[in-house]
C-alpha positions in Angstrom: 28.8 -22.3 -8.4 25.5 -23.7 -7.0 22.2 -22.0 -6.8 20.5 -19.4 -8.8 22.0 -15.9 -8.9 19.7 -13.2 -7.6 19.4 -9.5 -8.5 19.5 -8.5 -4.8 22.3 -6.0 -4.0 23.5 -5.3 -0.5 26.0 -2.6 0.2 28.0 -1.7 3.2 30.2 1.4 3.3 32.6 2.5 6.0 32.1 6.1 7.1 35.7 7.5 7.0 37.0 8.9 10.3 34.6 6.8 12.3 34.1 3.2 13.4 30.6 3.3 11.8 29.4 1.2 8.9 26.4 2.2 6.7 24.4 -0.6 5.2 21.9 -0.4 2.4 19.6 -3.3 1.7 18.3 -4.2 -1.8 14.9 -2.9 -0.7 16.4 0.6 0.0 16.3 0.3 3.8 19.3 1.8 5.6 21.0 1.2 8.9 24.3 2.0 10.6 26.3 -0.1 13.1 29.8 -0.5 14.4 29.6 -4.3 14.2 29.8 -5.7 10.6 28.2 -9.0 11.8 25.2 -7.2 13.2 24.8 -5.3 10.0 25.0 -8.4 7.8 22.5 -10.3 10.1 20.1 -7.4 9.7 20.4 -7.4 5.9 20.1 -11.1 5.5 17.0 -11.3 7.9 15.1 -9.3 5.3 12.3 -8.1 5.7 12.5 -8.3 9.5 13.2 -4.9 10.8 13.3 -3.3 7.4 11.4 -0.1 6.7 12.3 1.2 3.2 12.5 4.9 3.0 10.3 7.1 0.8 12.8 8.9 -1.5 10.8 12.1 -1.4 11.6 12.3 2.4 15.2 13.1 1.4 14.4 16.1 -0.8 15.6 19.5 0.4 13.0 21.9 1.8 11.1 23.7 -1.0 11.4 20.8 -3.4 8.6 18.5 -4.4 8.4 15.2 -6.2 7.1 15.6 -9.7 4.5 13.2 -10.8 5.4 10.7 -13.6 3.6 11.0 -16.9 
């Protein structure tokens, strides 16, 4: 094996019952697409088009992010 291994992890999951794939980049950005090639091109073009999400945006209403000590 040539090259240096990286800690970058890319993930693509199939959404059952659909033709949709859900991709998660190592930076946390997410995208869905029906074309696997389109999804891989987006991931490998990092950071072009990537907008990592703030995890606190996904908290249910009434919940708040606790500060770290």
